[in-house]
C-alpha positions in Angstrom: -0.6 37.7 -29.8 -2.7 35.2 -32.6 -6.4 35.0 -32.3 -6.5 31.9 -34.3 -8.7 29.4 -33.0 -7.2 26.2 -32.1 -6.8 23.2 -34.4 -6.5 19.7 -33.8 -2.9 20.7 -35.0 -2.2 23.0 -32.2 0.3 21.9 -29.7 -0.7 21.0 -26.0 1.7 23.5 -24.8 0.4 26.1 -27.1 -3.0 25.5 -25.6 -1.8 25.9 -22.3 0.2 28.9 -23.3 -3.0 30.0 -24.4 -5.0 29.6 -22.0 -3.0 31.1 -19.1 -2.8 34.1 -21.3 -6.5 34.2 -21.4 -6.8 33.6 -17.3 -4.2 35.9 -16.9 -6.0 38.8 -18.8 -9.1 38.2 -16.4 -9.6 41.0 -13.6 -8.5 39.8 -10.3 -12.0 39.3 -9.0 -13.0 37.2 -11.9 -9.6 35.0 -11.3 -10.9 34.7 -8.2 -14.4 33.4 -8.8 -12.6 31.2 -11.2 -10.2 29.7 -8.6 -13.2 29.3 -5.8 -15.3 27.9 -8.2 -12.8 25.1 -9.3 -12.5 24.4 -5.8 -16.0 24.3 -4.9 -16.8 22.0 -8.3 -14.1 19.8 -6.6 -15.6 19.4 -3.5 -19.0 18.7 -5.2 -18.2 16.6 -7.8 -14.8 14.6 -6.8 -14.7 14.7 -3.0 -17.7 12.4 -2.7 -15.8 9.8 -4.8 -12.8 10.4 -2.8 -14.5 9.4 0.2 -16.2 6.6 -1.3 -12.7 5.3 -2.3 -11.2 5.9 0.9 -14.1 4.1 3.1 -14.2 1.5 0.7 -10.6 0.4 1.4 -10.7 1.1 5.6 -14.2 0.3 6.3 -15.3 -1.8 3.7 -18.1 -1.5 1.0 -20.9 1.4 1.5 -24.2 0.0 1.7 -27.2 2.0 0.6 -30.5 0.5 1.8 -30.9 -3.1 0.9 -27.9 -3.2 -1.2 -24.9 -4.2 0.7 -22.4 -3.6 -2.2 -23.5 -0.1 -3.4 -21.1 1.8 -5.5 -19.5 5.2 -5.7 -22.7 6.9 -7.8 -24.9 5.7 -4.6 -22.6 7.6 -2.3 -22.9 10.4 -4.9 -26.4 10.7 -4.7 -26.9 10.2 -0.9 -24.2 13.4 -1.3 -26.6 15.3 -3.3 -29.8 14.7 -1.2 -27.7 16.0 1.6 -26.8 18.8 -0.1 -29.8 19.9 -1.3 -31.7 19.4 2.2 -29.4 21.6 3.6 -27.1 19.2 5.7 -24.2 21.1 7.4 -21.9 18.1 7.5 -22.4 17.9 3.5 -21.9 21.2 2.9 -18.5 20.9 4.7 -17.6 18.3 2.5 -18.5 20.3 -0.2 -17.0 23.4 0.8 -13.8 21.9 2.0 -11.4 22.7 -0.5 -12.3 25.9 -0.9 -11.5 26.5 3.0 -8.5 24.6 2.9 -7.5 27.2 -0.2 -8.6 30.2 1.9 -6.5 28.9 5.0 -3.7 28.3 3.0 -3.7 31.5 1.3 -4.4 33.3 5.0 -0.9 31.6 6.6 0.8 32.4 4.0 -0.1 36.2 3.7 0.7 36.2 7.6 4.1 34.1 6.9 5.0 36.6 4.4 4.2 39.7 6.7 6.6 38.6 9.8 10.0 40.6 10.2 
């Protein structure tokens, strides 16, 4: 296993292999933190934009105060403000991907334990 730093000439497959090897070398608890941290980051950063995209296609443009055509940045700012104020609805959206991941893991474990 080489320990040379990645260079621009390094093939993407080599970088992916190195990243996978680094991930697999982590202790199990740290791997779980990485997985659920990524899910939380997805819930906080990407979910508001996915909600804005779907809502603008189905419900129409997002209105923010006097601005009837506010964009995704306005929704994201409102989302972060809701998280800071501790709104349960905003936290449910932020924690949603991690909870879905947890439920999938529970159902797979139950399914595998069936005779």
